[in-house]
Each structure stands twice: as structure tokens, then as C-alpha cells.
Residue, then its C-alpha position, 0 to 999 in steps of 0.5 A: x415288397x418282402x415276401x411278394x412272389x410274381x408268377x405267370x397266371x394260370x387258368x385256375x386264377x381266372x375267378x380271382x382275376x375276374x374279381x380284380x378286373x371288377x376292382x379296376x373297372x370300379x376305380x375307373x368308372x368315375x372317369x368314364x361316363x360312357x360305360x355300359x350298365x353292369x356287368x362290364x368286362x375289359x379283358x379276355x383273360x383266357x386269351x391273355x393266358x394262352x397267347x404266346x404274344x402276351x403274358x398275364x401275371x399275378x403277384x401273391x403274398x402269403x399265397x393270396x393273389x394281391x396284384x395283376x398285370x399283363x403285357x401284350x405285343x402289338x404292332x407299332x404304327x407303320x411310320x415309327x422306327x420300332x415294329x412292335x410295342x408292348x401294351x401294358x394293362x390290368x395293373x391292379x394292386x390290392x388297396x391295402x398294399x398300394x404305395x408299397x412298391x407292388x405296382x413297381x415290381x409288377x411293371x418291372x416283371x412286365x418290362x423284363x418280359x417285353x425286353x425278352x421279346x425284343x421290344x423296347x417300347x412300353x405303352x399303356x392307357x390311363x385316365x388323365x383324371x386318375x392321379x394315383x395311377x398317373x403318379x405310379x406310372x410316372x414313378x416307373x418312368x412312363x411319361x404322358x405322350x399323346x392325349x386322346x380327345x373326344x366329344x360326345x354329341 
């Protein structure tokens, strides 16, 4: 998208990122009946900003934060060929900009950062019922791989 700028998040961005985080939670709440009552948080934003093993980014348009995402290095399962993977999370795009390639630009940045860290496997979690998110990730090249099943008793 023309005019979109992607940069590493700073401590000053945390209040806006907390608002975006609530947008992610609101979008996912219909798919998860085990959420605690409000308030709920997903991310340790301070840690994601400060850690050498992660990058938290924001996309800005006309000086306003309109999207976010992070990549975090994680150890792979010991039986896999790769030692590390890059876990992708907090992919948020302002509702008015969805479907305009913003998520793709955010994911591209995170992929390039991951490659610079020597990692060639990207992993993320998405609710199977979240069809718009599934389509966005599949458009970028992600494929469903492992189904997480549970039974609430």
C-alpha cells in the first residue's frame, strides 16, 4: 500500500498497541468460549520490544499506527530438522485497511527479519473458524499443518 511505513515499535507505542491488542481479542472472542472475563491481554509488549529474540513492528499511514505484528524466535521440537522457528503473532490491521495488502507487507517484514536471524520456518496460530485470517495467511503462503483439538469437560 502506497504511503505505508513499517518500523520497529518503541515503548512510546505501547498505549496504542494495547488498543490494537484489544481489537485482536475482540475479533477472536467469538471463537474462544474459555476466555476469562474482561480485561484480557495476550502479549507482553514490553518484552517483545526489549528482547533480542523478537521484533515487534507497527505499520503507519500518515503518521498513525494502522497495523502491527511480531516475530519471536522459539526452539523447535527436538525431533525436527530445524533448531528454531519464528513464531508470528499480533497481526492486526485497522478495519478500514483490511484487504488492501497491509497484512502482507507486515508479514513480509517479519519474514525478512526471521531470515536475517537464520530461521526459515514461520509458525502461527489461528482459529479455524476465523476465515478472513485464514485467507490472509494462506494468501501469504501459510498452509494448515496441525490441528489442535480439545474437549471441555
